[in-house]
SEZADREN-963673 format. One line per 2 residues: number of its first residue (from 1); for each residue x, y, z of C-alpha. Coordinates in steps of 0.001 Angstrom, whole numbers, plus 500000, padded with zeros to 6 digits. Example, Ala and Ser with C-alpha at 12.3 -4.5 7.8 and 13.67 -1.06 7.14 Angstrom:
residues 2
1> 512300 495500 507800 ~ 513670 498940 507140;
END
This chain:
residues 112
1> 021272 636231 454966 ~ 017971 637055 456588;
3> 015834 634068 457650 ~ 012629 635842 456582;
5> 012147 637643 453281 ~ 008912 639228 452049;
7> 006938 637541 454816 ~ 008170 634012 453979;
9> 010927 631808 455378 ~ 014154 632116 453378;
11> 016325 629347 454788 ~ 019429 627694 453301;
13> 019106 624105 452121 ~ 019546 621698 455054;
15> 022736 619628 454965 ~ 022043 617171 457782;
17> 019065 615239 459132 ~ 018909 617583 462141;
19> 018939 620662 459912 ~ 016204 619115 457752;
21> 014102 618481 460862 ~ 014569 622103 462000;
23> 013824 623370 458487 ~ 010600 621332 458367;
25> 009534 622546 461806 ~ 010207 626219 461001;
27> 008373 626037 457692 ~ 005313 624617 459466;
29> 004820 627836 461471 ~ 004138 631295 460054;
31> 007189 633463 459496 ~ 007480 636336 461971;
33> 006577 639788 460716 ~ 007272 643285 462061;
35> 003556 643654 462827 ~ 003700 640716 465270;
37> 005570 642813 467834 ~ 009079 643117 469197;
39> 011177 640064 470047 ~ 012447 639767 473610;
41> 015365 637578 474664 ~ 015737 635988 478071;
43> 019042 636838 479744 ~ 020961 634540 482159;
45> 019791 636817 484989 ~ 016168 635938 484145;
47> 015258 639374 482793 ~ 014152 640021 479210;
49> 015679 642497 476771 ~ 015523 643276 473052;
51> 019267 642553 472625 ~ 020348 639034 471683;
53> 023470 637562 473259 ~ 024998 634392 471853;
55> 027093 633840 474968 ~ 024062 634435 477195;
57> 021992 631938 475227 ~ 024808 629373 475339;
59> 025130 629853 479110 ~ 021421 629038 479490;
61> 021177 625957 477262 ~ 024432 624123 477900;
63> 024992 621567 480579 ~ 028321 621782 482348;
65> 029883 618334 482801 ~ 031649 617549 486072;
67> 035419 618057 486224 ~ 037393 614873 485718;
69> 040479 614218 487865 ~ 042680 613153 484925;
71> 042244 616389 482954 ~ 045388 618152 484194;
73> 047498 615024 483659 ~ 046389 614537 480055;
75> 046101 618167 478975 ~ 049083 619716 480733;
77> 051119 622356 478898 ~ 050984 621236 475271;
79> 050669 622675 471795 ~ 046984 623611 471149;
81> 046952 621809 467781 ~ 047995 618530 469411;
83> 045592 619055 472311 ~ 042757 619380 469808;
85> 043790 616199 467974 ~ 044095 614367 471303;
87> 040649 615575 472365 ~ 039175 614436 469021;
89> 040798 611004 469524 ~ 039280 610685 473019;
91> 035865 611483 471540 ~ 036478 608942 468737;
93> 035876 611693 466173 ~ 039140 611609 464186;
95> 038469 611219 460451 ~ 040236 607863 460191;
97> 040468 605940 456950 ~ 037480 603704 457855;
99> 035264 606677 458627 ~ 036362 608542 455483;
101> 035601 605442 453377 ~ 032137 605207 454990;
103> 031573 608833 453929 ~ 032343 607898 450324;
105> 035995 608928 450023 ~ 037915 606486 447846;
107> 041410 605459 448849 ~ 043905 603256 447103;
109> 044173 599811 448707 ~ 047836 600413 449419;
111> 049124 603868 450302 ~ 052892 604149 450516;
END
């Protein structure tokens, strides 16, 4: 899907408050057109090129947190699936029953 079609923004419907905010912001500026010139992308080296790199962009915008001393103790050789679940639990992001109910999922009062 192209973000611009026939000189107008052609964006998917936003599904979160952040996406709605971005959608509103983008629609408040004119859509880019071929006549406005060529796009240039800043590379991690500081130079500009006409080729976009997702990894290069991510390297420029992310902040790298400091290493924690307990990492190797907690995440030593394990099954990736269980490491992911453990990581989600540490971040308090597991879809537990309370969170699912707050999202509108209905559960029976007693599940055997």
